[in-house]
NUZAKOL-110203 format. One line per field, with one value per residue (C-alpha): residue number from 1; x, y, z; residue in one letter. Coordinates in steps of 0.001 Angstrom, whole numbers. Each point is the difference from the previous one (the first is absolute). Example, Ala and Ser with C-alpha at 12.3 -4.5 7.8 and 13.67 -1.06 7.14 Angstrom:
lovo	(1; 2);
x	(12300; 1370);
y	(-4500; 3440);
z	(7800; -660);
roro	(A; S);
END
This chain:
lovo	(1; 2; 3; 4; 5; 6; 7; 8; 9; 10; 11; 12; 13; 14; 15; 16; 17; 18; 19; 20; 21; 22; 23; 24; 25; 26; 27; 28; 29; 30; 31; 32; 33; 34; 35; 36; 37; 38; 39; 40; 41; 42; 43; 44; 45; 46; 47; 48; 49; 50; 51; 52; 53; 54; 55; 56; 57; 58; 59; 60; 61; 62; 63; 64; 65; 66; 67; 68; 69; 70; 71; 72; 73; 74; 75; 76; 77; 78; 79; 80; 81; 82; 83; 84; 85; 86; 87; 88; 89; 90; 91; 92; 93; 94; 95; 96; 97; 98; 99; 100; 101; 102; 103; 104; 105; 106; 107; 108; 109; 110; 111; 112; 113; 114; 115; 116; 117; 118; 119; 120; 121; 122; 123);
x	(-10221; 3176; 2021; 3441; 2982; 2834; 3516; 2563; 2832; 870; 2882; 170; 3001; -1020; -3443; 292; -2085; -3106; -479; -1995; 197; -2742; -1185; -3052; -3657; -498; -2635; 1744; 3696; 989; 3815; 1274; 3339; 1788; 3300; 2396; 2718; 2864; 3056; 2555; 3903; 1115; -365; -2011; -2682; -2627; -2499; -2519; 915; -2769; -3395; -3154; -2184; 2378; -1576; -3740; 197; 151; -3275; -2167; -2735; 194; -2811; -2943; -176; -3420; 114; -3333; -572; -753; -2063; 2037; -991; 2612; -132; 3246; 46; 3110; 33; 3860; 2446; 3280; 2949; 3083; 2755; 225; 3504; -125; 2628; -1679; -2840; 649; -2042; -3813; 50; -2291; 953; -3121; -572; -3789; -2866; -456; -3224; 1434; 3515; 1283; 3759; 1245; 4025; 1194; 3491; 1764; 3492; 2285; 3201; 2281; 3163; 2792; 960; -2485; 221; -850; 2914);
y	(23521; 1596; 1881; 1854; -1370; 2517; -1236; 2434; -2374; -3681; -1950; -3696; -2319; -3415; -1160; -3714; -2807; 1471; 2686; 3222; 3574; 2008; 3254; 881; -2116; -3209; -2695; -3176; -1195; -3429; -442; -3669; -1336; -3759; -685; -2764; 728; -2446; -273; -2295; -975; -381; 2323; -2243; 1200; -1831; 2136; -3175; -1112; 2004; 1232; 1190; -2608; -2067; 645; 57; 3014; 2199; -1517; -492; 2110; 2076; -1636; 2195; 2477; 1470; 4077; 1730; 3287; 2815; 2774; 3610; 3272; 2494; 3986; 1400; 3627; 761; -1822; -240; -2375; 2065; -1685; 1716; -2401; -3880; -2178; -3449; -2317; -2862; -1543; -3530; -2849; 1246; 2928; 2925; 3528; 2090; 3862; 2; -2175; -3654; -1613; -3585; -1329; -3865; -409; -3587; -781; -3844; -678; -3367; 108; -2854; -784; -2784; -643; -2725; 321; 423; 3680; -583; -2763);
z	(-18664; -1635; 1939; -965; 2191; 322; 1379; 168; 921; -884; 1087; -1066; 42; -1415; -2245; -1183; -954; -1078; 2388; -709; 1209; -1108; 996; -1191; 75; -2079; -209; 459; 558; -30; 144; 106; 429; -154; 907; 507; 2253; -323; 2279; -644; 775; -2999; -3057; -2510; -1816; -2434; -1276; -23; 3402; 1580; -1730; 1334; -908; 2080; 3206; 662; 2480; -3155; -1756; 3172; 1078; 2917; 2394; 460; 2554; 1569; 48; 909; -1820; 2366; -1507; 257; -683; -281; -714; -1655; 1221; -1784; -3580; -21; 2117; 1252; 1159; 858; -416; -350; 827; -1136; 518; -2051; -1644; -691; -1798; -1458; 2737; -282; 971; -393; 313; -1037; -463; -1267; -523; 18; 559; 29; 494; -422; 639; 137; 759; 142; 2242; -1963; 2538; -1479; 1787; -405; 3607; 2656; 828; 3634; 839);
roro	(M; E; R; T; A; I; V; Q; N; M; E; L; T; S; L; V; S; A; S; I; V; Q; I; G; D; T; K; I; L; T; P; S; S; K; A; L; A; V; Q; R; Q; E; S; I; Y; D; P; Q; E; H; E; F; D; M; Y; P; M; F; S; A; P; F; P; P; F; D; Y; E; T; I; P; V; H; T; V; Q; E; V; P; A; I; H; V; N; S; L; K; I; I; G; V; A; A; S; S; V; V; R; V; G; N; T; D; Y; I; C; N; E; A; R; V; K; H; I; R; Q; F; T; V; N; P; Y; D);
END
């Protein structure tokens, strides 16, 4: 069922990396994000040094998960969603902020952290 979504006020500080803020109904949302986070002691940059295809985690399928379909019957007595105010500090890596209805959501975020030090930082 499609409904009207009414938001009086929204304050959003940060929205990054394939994230979605949507007010209203939608059928499908599939945000996806891949990130390589390289932290190193010396500022040396080589664009070919780290490519996504070098790391199997970015192409490996997710393991299957078991889910159960639960029959639901809802009655919308008021055909509108009313939200007075939203205050959101941050929405990150393939996340969704929704005011409304979505039939299907499939989010994916894959992050590889790489730390390279010339001296052991724990010594």
